[in-house]
MARMIGU-941898 format. One record per residue (C-alpha): z, y, x negated; residue number from 0. Coordinates in steps of 0.25 Angstrom, whole numbers, plus 5000, padded with zeros to 4 digits. Each point is the difference from the previous one (the first is absolute). Layout:
N
    up  north  east  resi
     Z      Y     X   NUM
...
This chain:
201
    up  north  east  resi
  4999   5035  5045     0
  5010   4992  5008     1
  4995   4987  5007     2
  5001   5008  5013     3
  4994   5013  4995     4
  5012   5008  5003     5
  5005   5003  4986     6
  4993   5005  4987     7
  5007   4999  4987     8
  4993   5008  4989     9
  5001   5001  4985    10
  4990   5004  4989    11
  5000   4997  4985    12
  5000   5015  4995    13
  5004   5013  5006    14
  5009   4993  5010    15
  5014   5004  5005    16
  5005   4986  5003    17
  4997   4990  5011    18
  4998   5007  5014    19
  4999   4994  5014    20
  4995   5005  5013    21
  5003   4993  5014    22
  4992   5002  5013    23
  4992   5011  4994    24
  5012   5009  4995    25
  5000   5008  4988    26
  5002   4992  4987    27
  5015   5000  4994    28
  5006   4994  4988    29
  5004   4985  5000    30
  5013   4997  4995    31
  5006   4989  4991    32
  4988   4999  4990    33
  5000   5003  4985    34
  4993   5013  4996    35
  4986   4997  4996    36
  4998   4988  5010    37
  4985   4998  5003    38
  4999   4985  5004    39
  5001   4999  5016    40
  4995   4991  5010    41
  5002   4997  5015    42
  5003   4986  5006    43
  4987   4996  5007    44
  5007   4994  5012    45
  5013   5008  5002    46
  4998   5014  5003    47
  5013   5005  4995    48
  5000   4994  4986    49
  4995   5006  4987    50
  5002   4995  4986    51
  5001   5008  4987    52
  5002   4997  4985    53
  5003   5008  4988    54
  5002   4994  4986    55
  5006   4987  5003    56
  5007   5004  5013    57
  4995   4996  5013    58
  5004   5007  5013    59
  4998   4999  5015    60
  5000   5009  5012    61
  5003   4995  5014    62
  4999   5014  5007    63
  4985   5003  4998    64
  5002   5006  4986    65
  5011   5010  5003    66
  5010   4993  4990    67
  4999   4989  4990    68
  5010   4990  4995    69
  4999   4991  4987    70
  4997   4986  5002    71
  5001   4995  4986    72
  4994   5000  4986    73
  4987   4994  4995    74
  5005   4993  4988    75
  4996   5006  4986    76
  4989   5008  5006    77
  5000   5015  4996    78
  4989   5005  5009    79
  4994   4996  5013    80
  4985   5001  5003    81
  4998   4997  5015    82
  5006   4994  5012    83
  4991   4991  5009    84
  5006   4996  5014    85
  4995   4988  5007    86
  4991   5003  5012    87
  5005   4987  5006    88
  5015   4999  4999    89
  5011   5011  5002    90
  5009   5001  4988    91
  4991   4994  4990    92
  4994   5008  4988    93
  4997   5000  4986    94
  5002   5009  4988    95
  4992   5001  4987    96
  5007   5005  4988    97
  4999   5001  4985    98
  5007   4986  4999    99
  4992   4993  5011   100
  5000   4999  5015   101
  5012   4998  5010   102
  5000   4993  5013   103
  5009   5005  5011   104
  5003   4994  5014   105
  5010   5003  5011   106
  4999   5015  4997   107
  5003   4998  4986   108
  5013   4992  5002   109
  4992   4988  4992   110
  4994   5005  4988   111
  4993   4992  4989   112
  4991   5002  4988   113
  4986   4993  5000   114
  4996   4991  4989   115
  4988   5002  4991   116
  4998   5015  4999   117
  5007   5008  4989   118
  4995   5013  5005   119
  4993   5005  5013   120
  4993   5013  5005   121
  4993   5000  5014   122
  5004   4988  5009   123
  4995   4996  5014   124
  5004   4990  5011   125
  4989   4993  5008   126
  4997   4988  5009   127
  5005   4987  4993   128
  4993   4987  4998   129
  5008   4993  5011   130
  5006   5004  5013   131
  5013   5009  4998   132
  4997   5002  4985   133
  4996   5012  4993   134
  4992   5003  4988   135
  5004   5010  4989   136
  4990   5007  4992   137
  5005   5007  4987   138
  4994   5008  4989   139
  5009   4996  4989   140
  5003   4992  4987   141
  5001   4985  4998   142
  5001   4994  4986   143
  4995   5014  4994   144
  4988   5001  5009   145
  4998   5012  5009   146
  4992   4996  5012   147
  4999   4998  5015   148
  5008   4988  5005   149
  5003   4993  5013   150
  5012   4991  5004   151
  5000   4991  5013   152
  5014   4994  4997   153
  5009   5012  4996   154
  4997   5000  4986   155
  5001   4985  4996   156
  4986   5001  4996   157
  4990   5011  4998   158
  4985   5000  5001   159
  4993   5010  4990   160
  4989   5007  5007   161
  4987   5006  4993   162
  5001   5014  4996   163
  4992   5002  4988   164
  4988   4994  5006   165
  5001   5009  5012   166
  5003   5012  4992   167
  5013   5003  5007   168
  5005   5007  4988   169
  5015   5001  4995   170
  5010   4992  5008   171
  5010   5012  4999   172
  4990   5009  5008   173
  4997   4990  5011   174
  5004   5003  5014   175
  5000   4988  5009   176
  5000   4997  5015   177
  5000   4986  5006   178
  4993   4996  5013   179
  5011   4995  5010   180
  4990   4993  5008   181
  4991   4993  4990   182
  5006   4991  4989   183
  4996   5003  4986   184
  4993   5013  5003   185
  5005   5012  4992   186
  4995   5014  4997   187
  5002   5006  4987   188
  4999   5015  4997   189
  4997   5003  4985   190
  5002   5012  4991   191
  4986   5006  5001   192
  4992   4988  5003   193
  5000   5000  5016   194
  5006   4990  5009   195
  4997   4985  5000   196
  5003   4990  5011   197
  4999   4985  4998   198
  5006   4986  5002   199
  5008   4996  4989   200
């Protein structure tokens, strides 16, 4: 759903007929400009007309509420995208997890860079940073061959490995993450059959 609640962009992993959009309660119609099979979409959390999408290693943006998308660029050597997580604080800032790590975009994707450390990532979430104006990024991913839950407060320069086995969080690839935008270090973790955990990491 768009930041202003006026647009909905819909897709699903199986049995879908492409990305669909609805504006102001109208019937759903097909979005244009996206490859067949695109399932990763997300809304900008500040700008009510902007949506992002990714397919393979291609990144797209819509500035008309999901009606049409244009390609922004490519995500390096990635072959699949897992999730798009938009910053709840800054318009035009978002992150994309892929099978070759996490990418960081600012200025609506005009500036795009890969984060260090992670060689692959699944679910990601953006939360309140350790200092004013900063963000913390949580990622279920791989660093030095270890699949776990990680947090970075400095856009990938350093990563903290968070406890998973001790908390019975299960496989990193099955985690679903949500970060608290109001409380630093608080993260929610949905697991594959083990319930939902919350903690300060």
